[in-house]
Backbone as ProteinMPNN parsed JSONL, in Angstrom:
{"seq_chain_A": "MNWGDQDNKHYRGRIDRIFVSLTETWEVGYFIRHFLGLIGEPLTDANKAAVGKAMEAFPAHAPALRDDLVAWLRAHFGR", "coords_chain_A": {"N_chain_A": [[32.238, -1.063, 18.535], [34.203, -3.228, 20.764], [35.171, -6.253, 19.97], [36.536, -8.365, 22.064], [38.512, -11.07, 23.023], [36.948, -12.288, 25.415], [33.467, -13.219, 26.696], [30.487, -10.732, 26.434], [29.092, -9.735, 28.866], [27.544, -7.675, 29.115], [26.727, -6.542, 26.732], [24.066, -5.646, 25.007], [22.383, -5.985, 22.185], [20.541, -5.618, 19.452], [20.462, -8.347, 18.829], [21.239, -9.908, 21.049], [22.032, -12.315, 22.191], [22.613, -15.596, 20.98], [20.055, -18.303, 20.876], [21.307, -21.523, 20.646], [20.213, -23.947, 21.27], [17.152, -24.993, 22.389], [17.39, -24.677, 25.539], [19.93, -23.816, 25.706], [21.999, -21.075, 25.511], [24.593, -18.729, 23.727], [26.982, -16.098, 24.302], [26.992, -12.95, 22.235], [29.913, -12.121, 21.414], [31.067, -14.544, 21.612], [29.792, -16.056, 19.999], [30.377, -14.871, 17.47], [33.281, -15.176, 17.492], [33.253, -17.988, 16.896], [31.609, -18.076, 14.355], [33.456, -16.784, 12.688], [35.622, -18.758, 12.81], [34.208, -20.867, 11.457], [34.054, -20.159, 8.466], [36.582, -19.698, 8.353], [38.058, -17.375, 8.627], [40.639, -14.984, 9.931], [40.747, -14.092, 13.451], [40.345, -10.918, 13.876], [40.34, -7.849, 15.01], [38.836, -6.17, 13.155], [37.686, -8.035, 11.285], [35.7, -9.303, 13.536], [34.308, -6.715, 14.209], [33.022, -6.476, 11.464], [31.371, -8.568, 11.253], [29.813, -8.341, 13.397], [28.439, -6.049, 12.789], [26.985, -7.179, 10.352], [25.448, -8.898, 11.62], [23.624, -7.123, 12.991], [21.87, -6.754, 10.835], [20.476, -8.924, 10.519], [17.089, -9.976, 9.687], [15.867, -11.877, 11.505], [13.588, -11.699, 14.016], [14.37, -11.368, 17.622], [14.351, -14.403, 19.855], [17.41, -15.302, 18.06], [18.318, -18.346, 16.577], [20.825, -20.213, 16.219], [21.571, -21.999, 14.141], [19.753, -19.992, 11.86], [21.019, -17.835, 11.71], [23.869, -18.186, 11.388], [23.245, -19.639, 8.103], [22.247, -17.365, 7.207], [24.245, -15.339, 7.764], [26.265, -16.86, 6.226], [25.161, -16.327, 3.608], [24.794, -13.598, 3.54], [27.104, -12.237, 4.815], [29.735, -9.899, 3.867], [32.017, -11.381, 2.525]], "CA_chain_A": [[32.068, -1.973, 19.648], [34.946, -3.803, 20.629], [34.985, -7.504, 20.149], [37.537, -9.049, 22.372], [38.357, -12.388, 23.368], [35.733, -12.555, 27.013], [32.359, -12.999, 26.31], [30.74, -9.567, 26.874], [27.436, -10.05, 29.373], [26.934, -6.248, 29.147], [26.472, -6.683, 25.421], [22.542, -5.801, 24.421], [22.002, -4.898, 21.03], [19.505, -6.021, 18.769], [20.669, -10.057, 18.695], [21.902, -9.861, 22.847], [22.49, -13.85, 22.635], [22.279, -16.646, 19.986], [20.047, -19.737, 20.813], [22.091, -22.904, 20.169], [19.22, -25.154, 21.664], [16.126, -24.381, 23.515], [18.088, -24.224, 26.443], [21.328, -23.112, 26.158], [22.658, -19.493, 24.662], [25.905, -18.068, 23.493], [26.999, -14.648, 24.258], [27.156, -12.919, 21.018], [31.29, -12.738, 21.106], [31.386, -16.157, 21.58], [28.881, -16.536, 18.307], [31.46, -14.197, 16.445], [34.203, -16.007, 17.128], [32.746, -19.22, 16.175], [31.669, -17.937, 12.743], [34.912, -16.475, 12.109], [35.986, -19.95, 12.846], [33.59, -21.853, 9.98], [34.371, -19.464, 7.316], [38.249, -19.6, 8.046], [38.713, -15.894, 8.837], [41.388, -14.657, 10.916], [40.129, -13.246, 14.603], [40.425, -9.777, 14.021], [39.007, -6.971, 15.41], [37.957, -5.591, 11.885], [36.314, -8.974, 11.128], [34.704, -9.126, 14.755], [33.493, -5.904, 13.911], [32.187, -7.131, 10.326], [30.215, -9.883, 11.667], [28.605, -7.581, 14.461], [27.307, -4.868, 11.726], [26.304, -7.563, 9.377], [24.199, -9.385, 12.174], [22.893, -6.497, 13.171], [20.907, -6.223, 9.489], [19.501, -10.401, 10.224], [15.876, -10.221, 9.446], [14.801, -11.911, 12.415], [13.395, -11.014, 15.503], [15.07, -12.181, 18.918], [15.751, -14.629, 20.078], [17.974, -15.665, 17.008], [18.486, -19.272, 16.48], [22.388, -20.072, 15.885], [21.755, -22.403, 12.394], [19.398, -19.797, 10.915], [21.906, -16.939, 11.89], [24.796, -18.792, 10.445], [22.796, -19.605, 7.168], [22.038, -15.919, 6.709], [25.492, -14.823, 7.402], [27.242, -16.949, 5.191], [24.561, -15.49, 2.476], [25.223, -11.905, 3.531], [28.282, -11.684, 4.882], [30.627, -9.452, 2.615], [33.71, -11.945, 2.113]], "C_chain_A": [[33.4, -2.837, 19.747], [34.997, -5.501, 21.172], [36.108, -8.724, 20.893], [37.532, -10.89, 22.794], [37.119, -13.077, 24.586], [34.347, -12.329, 25.806], [31.397, -11.856, 26.843], [28.936, -9.949, 27.166], [26.909, -8.87, 29.192], [26.241, -6.084, 27.809], [24.613, -6.606, 25.186], [22.331, -4.82, 23.369], [21.104, -5.838, 20.554], [19.318, -7.649, 18.837], [21.536, -9.611, 20.371], [22.321, -11.249, 22.653], [21.828, -14.649, 21.495], [21.932, -17.964, 20.728], [20.569, -20.931, 20.091], [21.168, -24.045, 20.187], [18.025, -24.325, 22.365], [16.344, -24.025, 24.386], [19.14, -23.63, 26.706], [21.713, -22.029, 24.906], [23.811, -19.205, 24.367], [25.722, -16.673, 23.533], [27.048, -14.378, 22.605], [28.883, -12.684, 20.508], [31.592, -13.577, 20.839], [31.074, -16.628, 20.138], [30.012, -15.924, 17.624], [32.251, -14.719, 15.977], [34.005, -17.331, 16.691], [32.632, -19.2, 14.81], [32.773, -17.815, 12.328], [35.792, -17.689, 11.994], [35.799, -20.946, 11.441], [33.945, -21.509, 8.936], [35.735, -19.26, 6.933], [38.782, -18.573, 7.776], [39.331, -15.707, 10.222], [40.212, -14.018, 12.189], [40.751, -12.322, 15.096], [39.932, -9.006, 14.524], [38.351, -6.187, 14.41], [36.832, -6.776, 11.353], [35.393, -9.286, 12.291], [33.831, -8.313, 14.507], [32.743, -5.972, 12.413], [31.601, -7.632, 10.72], [29.3, -9.237, 12.519], [27.883, -6.718, 13.491], [26.724, -5.923, 11.084], [25.226, -8.605, 10.186], [23.134, -8.591, 12.642], [21.609, -6.092, 12.171], [20.148, -8.176, 9.56], [17.962, -9.834, 10.658], [14.937, -10.503, 10.824], [14.667, -11.529, 13.55], [14.327, -11.94, 16.678], [14.032, -12.908, 19.417], [16.258, -15.589, 18.988], [18.325, -17.309, 17.003], [19.983, -19.755, 15.386], [22.483, -20.643, 14.339], [20.849, -21.527, 11.382], [20.489, -18.412, 11.103], [23.338, -17.497, 11.106], [24.789, -18.75, 8.945], [22.915, -18.069, 6.555], [23.089, -15.389, 6.522], [26.378, -15.43, 6.272], [26.415, -16.823, 3.775], [24.98, -14.15, 2.378], [26.405, -11.421, 4.001], [29.536, -11.575, 3.85], [32.152, -10.213, 2.631], [34.096, -12.701, 1.082]], "O_chain_A": [[33.759, -3.224, 18.635], [34.901, -5.91, 22.33], [36.416, -9.772, 20.325], [36.574, -11.662, 22.787], [36.59, -14.185, 24.5], [34.21, -11.72, 24.746], [31.425, -11.949, 28.07], [28.006, -10.24, 26.414], [25.683, -8.871, 29.079], [25.169, -5.48, 27.795], [23.993, -7.668, 25.236], [22.177, -3.599, 23.374], [20.881, -6.855, 21.211], [18.202, -8.165, 18.89], [22.526, -8.88, 20.362], [23.424, -11.323, 23.196], [20.681, -14.415, 21.114], [22.805, -18.71, 21.173], [20.186, -21.211, 18.955], [21.22, -24.963, 19.368], [18.101, -23.17, 22.784], [15.779, -22.968, 24.663], [19.366, -22.991, 27.733], [21.688, -22.222, 23.691], [24.41, -19.745, 25.297], [24.771, -16.05, 23.06], [27.123, -15.301, 21.795], [29.184, -13.013, 19.36], [32.368, -13.752, 19.899], [31.755, -17.3, 19.364], [30.719, -16.784, 17.098], [32.43, -14.951, 14.781], [34.895, -17.735, 15.943], [33.248, -19.959, 14.062], [33.234, -18.669, 11.57], [36.674, -17.687, 11.135], [36.616, -21.504, 10.709], [34.256, -22.417, 8.165], [36.166, -18.867, 5.849], [39.719, -18.454, 6.987], [38.863, -16.064, 11.303], [39.093, -13.584, 11.915], [41.447, -12.319, 16.112], [38.736, -9.25, 14.683], [37.35, -5.541, 14.721], [35.638, -6.622, 11.097], [34.231, -9.547, 11.98], [32.651, -8.665, 14.48], [31.688, -5.337, 12.388], [30.565, -6.973, 10.63], [28.098, -9.491, 12.449], [26.653, -6.759, 13.481], [25.511, -5.726, 11.163], [24.284, -9.095, 9.565], [21.98, -9.006, 12.756], [20.65, -5.388, 12.485], [19.395, -8.562, 8.665], [17.716, -9.349, 11.763], [13.924, -9.926, 11.219], [15.597, -11.003, 14.161], [14.835, -13.04, 16.461], [12.911, -12.409, 19.513], [15.663, -16.661, 18.888], [18.921, -17.391, 18.077], [20.083, -19.639, 14.164], [23.158, -20.104, 13.461], [20.871, -21.885, 10.204], [20.635, -18.005, 9.95], [23.652, -16.896, 10.079], [25.69, -18.198, 8.313], [23.595, -17.75, 5.58], [23.312, -14.887, 5.42], [27.078, -14.748, 5.524], [27.016, -17.227, 2.779], [25.437, -13.62, 1.366], [26.793, -10.297, 3.685], [30.141, -12.463, 3.249], [33.221, -9.613, 2.738], [35.283, -12.996, 0.944]]}, "name": "protein", "num_of_chains": 1, "seq": "MNWGDQDNKHYRGRIDRIFVSLTETWEVGYFIRHFLGLIGEPLTDANKAAVGKAMEAFPAHAPALRDDLVAWLRAHFGR"}
């Protein structure tokens, strides 16, 4: 999957959107860029793909809550 700088509204994976609140969602690409910024990693295609792959292992069912996903990725993202 190419995680370009645009939101990918056609991506439909195990997690196809992340809930920021009960009424607001983020596209996966936007969340990945946000997460990489949080952990201070550069926005490279390799890093975006690695986060996307790690997200596929997130044990919760959709809808994914942003704070839960961030906490899980911080504990399991191999950097």
